[in-house]
N, C-alpha and C positions, 0 to 999 in steps of 0.2 A: 232578100227575104230571112228567114226564121230567125225574126227580133228577140223574138220572146223568148227563142234556145238562147240567143246569144247573153241576152240580161240574166238567163239563170244561170249559166258557165261564169261568167263575171261574177255572181253573188254566191257561187259557190267555193271559189279562188278565194273570194273574202273571206268566207268562214267555212272551214275543213267540215264542220261539228252541220253543218246545215240539215241533214239529211241524206244526200243522195239525189240525183237527178240520171232521170231514164228518157231516152228520145224513142219516140216510135215513129216508124216510117217505111214506105216499100224502098224495093231496090231502086240505088240511083239516085237516093234525096239527102245526099249529103249527110247522112248521122254521125258514120265515122269521121269526116271531115273536119266538124265541128266538133266533136272530143278532143280529136288530137290536136286539132287546133290551141286548145287551151294551153297544150303544154308549154308552150313559147312564151306567155303572157306570165307564166310562173315565177315570182322572183326567188331568188335562191334561199336557201336555209342553211342557219351554221348548226352544223351536229359535232360529237366526240366523237374521233376519232376510232377507239377500240369498243363502239359500239356497233352491233348488227342492225339495231334500228330505228338509226336516224335520231338517237337521243336528245334533246332538248338541254343544251350544257346551263340554261337559266331555271329550269325545271326538276329539279333533284325526284321530285313524286313520282315522274311519270319514267323514268329508267328501267331499265330490263334488268330481270333475277340476277345478279351477280356481278354487274355492272359498277356498284360502287367497293366492291372487293376488290376487282380487277383493277381498280386502280389505287387500292390499298393509303388512301389518305392523300396521294400527289393529286395535283394541280392536273386536272384531264386537257387533255390536247385538242384543242377543236380545231377546224376545216370546213369553210364554206362548200357548197355544191348545189347543185342545179336539183332543183326537187324532183323526187323519183317521180316518173309512169311507168306503173306496172300494169302489163297487159293477162288478165286470165284466159288460158287459152283451155276452150270447151273439153278437152280430155283431159284436164287437171286431176291428178290424185289427192289422195285428204293429206297424204304427207307432204305434198310438194306445196301445198299450199299454206297450211299452220306449221312444217316443220317435222324434222325425225331426227335420228341418230347419225350422225357423222361416222360412217362404218372404218374410213382409213384412220382417221385422230380417236376413234374410240379404241382401234386395235394397237394402236404406239403407244397411248395412256392407258387402258386397261382399266377405262372406266368410261360411263357414259358421254358424249361430248354433242351438245344440240347442234344440230346442220341448220339455220335458219329457212322458214317458206318465205315466200310469194307476200302474206301480208305485211312480213318485218320488213321487205324491200320498201312496202308501199305505204308504210306510217309516214305523217307530215309531206304526203304526194298524193297522188293520183290513181286509183286501184279501177283500170278499166276493163268492162268484159263488155265484148259483140256478142249479139244473137243470144241474150241472157235467157231467153225462153227455151234454149237447146239444151241448156248445163243442165246437168244433173242435178234431182229436186235436191238429195242428200247433202253435196257441196253448197248449192244457193242456201238450204237451211243454215248452214256451218258457218256458212259468211255471212248472214244475215247476224245468226247470232252474236258473232266478234265484232261485226261492225258496231251493233246496237250498244255493247259493252264496252266498245272503245279499249279492250283488253284481252288479248289471245294467250288464254292459258294450254300449256300444254303439259298433259301428265299421262306417259306412255314409255315402254320400254325401259324402266327404270331412272328416267328424269322428268323431273318437276321445274316448268320453268313457266315466266309470265313476263312479257314484253308490251310496250300499249300496241295500239293498231286505231290510228286516226286518217287515214284518210278520205278523202275526199271519191266517192263513188261515181261511177259515170258508167251507164249502160245502156247500151241502145238493142233495141230488137225488131223484126219484119213481124208484123201483124200474120201477114200471108203466111208464115211458116210455123205458127203455133200461136198458142195465149200464153200468156205470162199469169200466173196463180192471183187472183184478185189480193190474198194472204201481202204477196211479195210487194205489188204495185200499194199496198196499204204502209210500208214501211219504208216508202221512198218519196221524198220531199217534194219533189219535182217531177210529175210525167207530161211532157210535151208530145206536140204530134210534129215531124217534119214533110213540110210538102216542097211540091214541087216550083218552082217557081209561075206565077201566075199571066205576067203580060211577058211578050214577046220581046220588050226588051229587056226585062229583068232573065229571060233566059239567053239572050243573045250576048249578056254582059256575062254572065256564068260562065256560059263556051267559050266565051273570048278570054277570056283571066286563066280558065282550065287549061286552055290549048296553047298560052303562054307560057303557065309554069312547067306544064309537058317539056317546052324546045328547050327553055330558060330558066331555070327555077332559081338560081343566082340574081337575076335580075328584078324578078316579085319579089324576093328577104329585101333587095334593097329597098326597094321602093318603098315597101312596108317597115322598113325598120326603126323612122321615128316616130308611127302609130303604136309600133309594138312594146318601145322603150317607155314612151309615156302613157301608155294602158298599165305595162305592168309596174311602173312608181305611183300611177293612183292605187294599184291594187296593194301593194306595198303599205302607201298610206292609211288606207281603208282597213287594214291588218291593226292599226294603232287605232286609229277610229272609234273601231269596235269595241274597245276595252271599256270605252266611256259614254257608249250609245245606252239610251236607258229610254224606256216604254214605260205608259201609265197604266195603271188601273181601267180609265176607260176607254184606251184606246184597245188592252186584251179584251175587253169587253163587248166591243165592235165588231172583233174579229172574232168572237166566239156567236155573237148572235147573226153573223154572217155566215155561217158554215150549219146553227141551227138553222137558218131562213134556205139554206141551201138544199138540206137534209143528209148533210155529209155525216156519215156512220161514224162510230169513235172520236178519240178527244185525238191523235193524231194532227190531223190539218189545223188543229189552232197552233200545236206546239209547233208543227213546223213553219207556220204562219206567221208567228212572234221572228223565229229567226231570220226568214225572208226579210219583214219587215227591219229588222235591225242592221241587217247586210247590206239594205239598199241605202240605208242613209249614211250606214260607214263609208259607202262606194260614192257618196254625194258631197261626203266632207261633214256631216253634221252629227252631231251628237246627243240632238232628238229627233226621236220618230215625226213624222209629221202625216196631215192625210194622205197626200199623193207615195209613201211607204206602205200605208195600209191598205192602197188599193193594189199596188204594185203586188202585196202579198196575197190579195184574196184572187187578184188575175191569176197569180202563177199557181197554187197550189190548192184554194180551194172552190173555182171554179171546174177543175177540170173533175172533181171527185164530188160534184153536188148530182144529184138527180133534182133535175126542174122540171116545171111543165113548159109548153110551147112556148114561144109571146101571143097574147090574146092581139083579135083582129082591131086595127086603128078603127076607132070613131072619127066620123065624118064632121069637122065641127062645124060650128053656123058661122055663115057670113058676119063679118064685122061688121060694126056700124061705120059712116062715115067719120074721117075724124073733126074735128071742132074747128074752127077757122082761126090762125096764128093770134097772138095777142099783138099789139103795137112794138114797136125794136124796141124803145126805151125798156122796157117794162121785162120783154126779153131778153135783156141783158144784166137788169137790176135781180133778174131769176138766176141767170147762171151764173154770177159775182156770190149768191148766197149757197147755192149747191156746191161748189167751189169751197167755199169757207166751211160748210158743212161735211162735207169729204175729208178736209183736212185735218177738223177736228177728229173724226173719227178715226183716221188713222193713227191721230197723236196716243189715244184714249188704247188703241189697240197696242200699241207698241210699250206702253205705261204696263199695262194690264199683263199683256203674254201668257195667257191662259196655257198650264203645261203640258193637257191630255188635249191634244187636238185630232178631232176624226173630222173624216168627212160629213159634209151635210145631209147626204144622200144613202142611201144602203143600195148595195149592189143588186141583191133579191128583195124583193115586196115579202109581205108576210106570209103570200101563197107560194112562195119560190118560185115566182117569175122572173128571170134576169131583166132588169129595166134600159139598161144600156145596151144600144143596137150593136157596137161595135165589141161590145163585151159577147154578145149574144153572136155575131158571126165567128168568133173570137171560139166560143165554146161548142158550136156547131163543127169547125174545123178537127177540133181537138176528139170529138166524138167519132168523124170518119174515118180518122189515121186510128182507132184504137184498138179494140178489142174482140176482131175477128179473127177466121183461119180457123185450122183443123185442131181438133182436142188431142190431148197429150198424150203419145207414143206412152203403150205401158212396155213396162221393161219385165223380165222373169230372170231374178237373179238362182243362181247356181254354183257348184263347182266344177262343170264339166267342159261348159261351153260359152265362147260368148268375149267380151271386151272388159278386161285389167282393171277392176276397181279400185280397190285395196285389198290389204291383206287383213286374216285372222287368223283367230286359234284354231286350231283344226278340232273337229269332231269326229274320233276316230282316226282310220286312215286315211294321210292325204292323198287328194287324186290327182293337183297339181300342187307341186310346191312355187311359195313366193319367196324366190332364190333373196330378193333385195332386202325383205321384212328378214328372213332367215338370217343372213347375214350381220343384219342390224342387231338382231337378238343378240348376237354369238359374239359380237365384236365386245362389247367390255369385258366380257371371260377368259379373253386368248391367253393376258399374261397367267394366270393362274393358273389357267389348263396347260399351258405350254409346259410349267413350270411340273407338272404332275408328271404329264407325257415324259418328261426328260427321263422321271423317276421309275416308269415302268418301259421306258425304251421304246415309247411309241411316239417318233418324232413326225409331226404331219406342219402343212404350212397353217391349213386352217384347220382347229377344233370343233366342229357341230356336235351339238348333241339331240337325241329328240326334244328333250324341254324346248329346244330354237326353234325348232319346226312352226311355218306358219306357212296357213294354207290360202290359195287366193279366189277374192271372191270376182265372181265373171257375172256378166249383166249382160243379156240379148233382147231385143225388140221383140215383143209379143205382138202376132199379128190378131184379128179377129177371124171368124169363121162364119158365113153367112149360108145358112141349108135352106134350099128355097123347097119345099114342098108342094108340087105340081098335081092340083088334081085332072087327073085326063078319064075322068068316068064319061060316060054317054050325055048324063044330063050338062055336064058340061062344056061337053062337044056340041049340042044342041043349042045351048044357051048363049055361054059366055067364054069361050075358049081364047077365039082371035084376040079381043080385048085384056083376056089374063095376060096371052103373052107378049104384048105391048108392055104391059105394066111390067113385066121380069126381066124382060132386056133392061128397060129404062134403069130397074134397082141393078142390074147387073155391071150395069155401065158405073153406079153410083159407086160401088163394090170397088171399082177397076182403080176408080179416082183415090183411094181412100186405102189402095193395095193389101184390102182383105183379098181371105182365099174363100172360094165359095164352091158349094156342093149343091148338083141338081138330084133331087126324089121325087119319081113320077109314081104316083099311085092310079091303077087301074086294076079291071077284072077282078082279081081275089087277093094281087098281093099289092107291095113296095118295092121298089128296087133302086139302087144307087147307080143312076145312069150314069155320074160324073162325079169322081170321088173327090176330096177336095183338093183343091187347085188356084190357083192363079189367071189358069186359062181362058177366059172370058168369051175371046173368040170359040173354044170350044164347047162350051157351054150357051151359047147361043145355037151353033149349028146343030148340037143335039137337042135343042128346046124346039126350034123349028120343025125337025123334024120327026118332033113328039107324034107316034100313033093314039087315037081316041078310041075309047070305046068301054063297055062294059060296066061292072058294078063301081063301087065306091068305099075302100079299105083306108080309111080316115083313121085309124085305130092301126092298124099297123103302119103308116108312113108315119107316124108321133112316134112309134116305137122306134122304129130304124131311123128316123131324122135322132133322138136322143141318144143311141148308141153310136153312132157316127160321132155325132159332137163330143161324147165322153171320150172317147177315143183318140179325137185329134187331141183334147187337153193332157190327156195323159202323156202323149209324146212332149208334152213340155214347150212348146213350139207356139201354140194357142191360150191367150189368156181369156179370150169372152167368145159364148157362140149365140149367135141368134137364129132361129127359125122363123122365116116368113112359109106361112102354109097361103095358097092361093086355092081356094075351095068355096063350092054353094052350100058346104055342109052341110050335104042330104047325104049320111053314112047309111051305107046298107049293106055292108059286109062286115061280120063281126070278126074279130081278132084270132076266135080259134077256129075258122075256116083258113087264115092267110097261115097261122101257124100249122096249118093239117090236122089239128086233134081229135082224133077219132069219133069224142062225143060230136063234132058238129060235123065229120065226114064221112059216116058209118052210115047204115043202112034206116035208120031214124034217127036223121039228123036234128041236134037242137035249133030251135028258130027264135031266136029272140027276139021283142017287141022292139017298137021303133024308139022307146025310151029308155030300152037296155042299151041300145045303142050308142044313143046320147051320152048315159051315163060313162059308157066305155070310154066315146070320145074325154068328155071332163078328165078323168081320171089318168089320162094319159096326159 
């Protein structure tokens, strides 16, 4: 199964600059197995020993900063190593990703020394991200920026360095655990869905292979050794073919027309499709792109991005007339000979002409954006089914007091939580000079840290939402719709529990509204108090909205709530003014003020 994903991974192995591959799928659909299995097929690479970014000895223009000075005109020592496969953990920091100052070496040499990050290690290999939808947004933006440029530029803490970063990006995510932002998916060339085997035979074969691998992995590896070696050789040859593969203007025009017919937004789809078509031609050992390569590019890149209409209903074809009687046998033999001669002549003419820009005879999309091929329609539906569902992304609150350590920053005012690692990195290059000054003053210490070196921790924590239920428990509601209103509120409470939101319950009846349940995650407590809620009296709607706003503002001021939603269940028949609820003497004295119905409605709207 998963033939399209396997094909995309092989094309990515041929061309690292393909644009990345994302695999979506639910739990247990072999997303990670497919991604990690590609590593065994990648051919080894030749690198320079002194390089920390796997520099190519034959491409001097792509060497990192300082490598040429380090060699000082001497011949570079070369070595052959396996292609790197680097995994980005979910809790990765910016320093670990792009690189930072090496504290130990900087202290010894008395100058800033660069410590490479994961991006340098992954150059010319594979950069793998599991559950990219759960990765921090800032890290994702930084990662995509570096990969699109192909160069990582680090200018911080006294260092300025540049090194190549051209790995193949492979990312996986489970749509049930959260969406991936659309702009992120748009910058990845191929986005496909991994599905479970559909037939019992496929599931049985997958289970048998998995159980055999768990019991005796070396046996399975030996069985696949020859096939793995052949595929690795094919990828190696394809990389050489890729340098000579050409694509014609008419073929590019065909891809552009397909993207336009499919309603694809932006221009990245056509650019990615060109690279996929050329990589597929190289993998097949061709130096010219063919119609089959173009169709593969449309299937992998353009169809998953398309916005198309459903297929129109099939029209009943009229019955065909009966066939004419067959001609005599002698005439049939003469006609067959003439047809064979004509076919041979046409084939000879095609071989002589060999048109440069061959395109498919038919488009995948028609002029109205409908997919014409039944198989491609099923493929698109499968991608759509495995795609963008799930909860919204969790809101984050950044502070210097509580949360997970994200990155260091220069403090503004007093340092609340010091980032010891970043502080030591900032102080490391100046240790030699400070140590000499300290000896002159008689101040001997192991490490010299000054206030200018201080770095504070930037912390992040998940921010929940608060749903405040204002329930009208007045007499009019009790007579009319209180039972149905309670059922609706209980359903809303269940949905709030599913999304891990806090809930608060504020009933209003008689002359006031009261907070029956402060912000809490206990939905069971809210349900019990709602079921025993007394009813009767007036409807102080304005006071209920005022109490709800104060409750929401207090929750947001605590720093643990990012947004507040007020759900008011009422029949809208407000008859108690805000002055009565707040015990204003103007409304509770001997001659109390009695507002009109319109004034009560305006008071509620102002709230």
